[in-house]
N, C-alpha and C positions, 0 to 999 in steps of 0.2 A: 541627094548624094553628091559629095564634093568631087569635082572633076580632077583627075590626076594631072599634075604639072609635069611636062616632059622636058628633056634636054633641048628639044627643038624650040620650045616656048622660051627657054632661057636664052638660047642663041639669038632668037629674033629680037628680044628686048635688049640684049647686050650689043647687038649689031655685029655678031661674030658668027663663025661657022659652028655647026654642031660638033665637029671634031675638036674645035678649040675648047668647047665646054667639057668634052670627055677628057681632054688632056689636063684640065685644071683639077679634075677629080681622080686622075690616074697617077698613082704614086710614082715619082721618078721621071714623069714625062716633062718635056721642055715646053715652057710657055712664058711669055713676057709678063712682067709685073703689071703692066697696063691692062693686058687682056685678062689676067687673073682677077684684078680688082673689078673690072666691068662685069665679069661673069659672076663673081661672088655677090656683088651688089644686086644684080638682076635676080639671082637665085633667092636672095633674102627677101626681095620684094614680092616674088611670086610664091614663096614658101616651098621651093624645090628641094627635094631630098634625093640624092643619087641612089640608084638601086645597086647596093653592094653585092647582092646575090647574083644579079645579072653580070656584074663585072667579074665575079669569080668564075663564071662560065667561060668568059673570054680568056682570062689569064690562067685558068686552071688552078687557081689558088685564092683563098679568101683570107680575111683577117680574123679567122676563127680557129681556136684550139679545141680539139675534142678531148673531153675528159670522161673516161669510162670508170664507173664506180658501182659497187654492189652494196656494201654495208653503209648505206646512207644514215642508218639509225645510230651508228657508232660515232660518238662525239669526236673521236680522233679524226675520222674522215670528213666529218662536217667542218671541222676547223681547217683541214687541208683544202677542201673545196673553196672555202671563203678566202683563204690566203692566195690561192692560185687565181681566183677571179679578180681579186684586188690588184695583184701584181701585173697580170696581163692587161687589165683595163688601163693601167698607167702607161702601158706600151702600145695602146691603141688596138688591142685584140679583145674579142669577146670569147666567152666559154660556151661551147655546145656540150651540155651535160647529157650523157647517155647512161641511164640506169639499167644495168643488166641484172637479170634474175638468176643467172647461172654462173657457176664457177669459171666456165670457159666462155669467152666472147663468142656470141652467135653470129650467123651470117647476116641477120637483119641489123645487128649493131654495126657491123662493118659497112653494110650498104648505106646506112644513115650517115656515117662519117664520110664516106667517099662521095655521096650525093651532094653533100654540102661543101665539097672541095676544101676540107680543113687544111690548114697550113701545117699542123702537127697534132700528135695524139699523146695523151698521158693515160696510162692504165694503172689503176691502183690495186684493188683487191680482186683481180681476175687473172686468168691465164689465157694464152693464145697459142694456137698451133703455128708451126713454121709456114705451113701453106697459107694461112690467113695473113701472116706477117709479110709474105711475099707480095700480097696485094698492095700494101702500103709502100714497100720498097720499089715496086714497079712504077708507082705513081710519084716516087721521090718525096714521100711524106714521112718525116722523121717521127719515130715513136719511142717513148720512154716508159719503162715499168717503174712505178714509184712505190717504194716500200715493199717491193717484191723482186726476187731474183728468178728469172726464167730458168728452166731446166737446161737450156742450151745457151751458147754464147752468141747467138745471132741477133739478140736484141740488146739495146742499151738499157741499163738499169741503175737506179739510185736508191739506196736503202741504208738503214742503220746496220752497224756491224753486230748482227744478232748473235753470231756464234760467240764472240768475245763478251757480249753482254750476258749471255747465259752463264759463262764461266765466272764472270765477276760477281753475279748474284749468288751463285753457289758458294764461292769463297767467302762472301760477306755473311751469309747465313751460318756457315760453319764457324766463322769467327765469333758469332754470338752464342755459341754453345749448342746450336741446333744439331741433333744427331739422328732424328727420324723426320724425314721430309716428304712432302707431297708436291708433285708438279701437276698443275692443271693446264693442259695444252689447248690450242685452238684447233682449227681445221687441219687434219693430218697431212693433207697434200700441199700445204702452202710452205714456201721457203722460210717465211718468218717463224712459223711454228716448229718446223723441222730443225732449224738452226738454233733457236733458243733452247729447245729440248736437248739437242746434241751437246751444246756447250755446258749446260747445267749438269746433265747426267755424266758427262765425261769427268768432271771434277769429283763428283760423288763416288764414282766407280774407282777412281784412282786412290781415294782416301777410304774406301770400303765403308761408306756411310749408307745406311738403309734408306730407301725411298720407294714411293709408289707413284704411279702415273695414272692420271684420269684424263680421258679425252673429252673435250667439250666443243663449243662452236663460236667462241669469241663474242657471245652475247651476255647481257646481264642475267637473263633467265637461265642460261646454260651454267653460269657460275653459281647461281643460287642453288639450282637443282643438284649440281655436283657436290656442293658443300653438304647438302642434306643427305646425299648418299654416303658421303664420307662419315658423317656423324652416326648414321645407322649402323656402321661397322664397329662402332665403339673403339676406334683406334685413332684417337686424336694425335696428330703429329706435332712435333715441336715447332715446325714452320711450314708455310705453304707458299710456293711460288706460282703465281697465276700469270699466264702468258699475255694477258692484256688487262688494262685498267677496268674496263667496263665489266668484265667477268669478275675481277677482284672485288668490285663494289658489291656484286651479287653474293660473293662468298662472305664478305664482311657482314652483310645484312642477315644472311642465313645463320652465321655463327652467333651473332648478337641476339637474334631471336631465341636461340637456344641457350642463352646466358653464358656463352663462352667469352671469357675476358681476353681482350687483346691489348697488349702483347703478353699478358701474364700467363695465359693458358697455351697460346700458340701465336706465332708471328705470321704476318702476311705481307708479301711483296707483289706489286703489280708491274705493268710495263706500258709505257707511253707517256705518262705524266700529263693526262688530260686535265682540263680545268677542274673538274669535279673531284679529282684526287686530292686537291689541297683544301677542299671544303672541311670546316671543323668537324662535321659529322663523320667524316672518313679519315682525314689526315693520313693518307696512305703513303707508305714508303714505296717508291717505284723507280723504274729505270726510265730516264728522260730521253726520248728520241730527239735528235738534233734537227727538228722540223725545219727551221729557217735555213740551215745549211743545206739540207736535202732539197728544199724547194728552190733555193738559189742555184744549185748545181743542175737541177732539172730545167729551169728556165734558161740558163746560160747555154746549155746544150741545144735546146730546141731553137732558140733564136739564131744561133750560129748555123745550124743546119737549114733553117728556113731561108736565111740569107744566101747561103751557098751550100747546097746539099752535097755531102760526101759519102753518106752511108756508113760512116765510122761509128762503131759501137764499143762500149766499155762498161765494165762492172764497177760502179763506184760505191764504196761503203764508208759511212761516216760514223765515228765513235760517239756514243752517248755517255751518260753519267748517272750514277745512283743518287737519288734524292731521298734522304733519310727523314722519315716522319714518325708519328707515334705508333704505327702498327708494328714497329720492330723495336 
């Protein structure tokens, strides 16, 4: 078994004090160029690696960003995780991925984040109580809800302008001549689903256009099963708005299996513009979320708060755009 190389070993070889070794690896600490060079050369020779976790216990902060996510099977969030990991890596940070099995962040999830002394936290498709949020504020750990708007204004959030997106999709489908519509929503208690539905239905109500609403769960299987239920009612609408792309792909596959021609018999619009939406087999018309702008806004906020914590929070909404393809 290989013996662990310590800071003391490096100090002896470099001919410096152990505190000098610590200062070399402590960001922002003052150390001469000569000492830094001797320490790094000794560390390279011995194969020394500083214990960043131990350092976080001293500084009460690590170079780790916690990312809490539930829907890891959704390609949209898989892409988000990949982009955050890449961007923070470039900035010298690592991602601590916390997969939660519940809609609301649990105590054990919070304990994991606090125990690792994370520098900041990003929450995607989950909710958090104000009481839990206070734990992070008390420890001056900035937190951002990504693609979610909390029910209160005590948390910072970055999301797409879902309300306006819902309105725009409704106006678009009405402009195509669709006069009997169906909306397939996601989880009822999420801000994304609530606002997309509100904007969509608001326009249809104003124009006295008939529509039906089906509640699903933001999964491929949910979209597929919902489409089957719709077909069993023998009331094929002129257009279907599905609240996210992965559900929309399930809807498309179910319709095609039952020989429904798209867009001849009915039109389908999704939401997100995941990579699969552009595949020739689907060619799905969808609302593109401005992912890069949303991620940039999230990273900028976190880095500013990590550098100098203020506790400032804001609700940021970024406009997306419609991507027209063959399903309409």
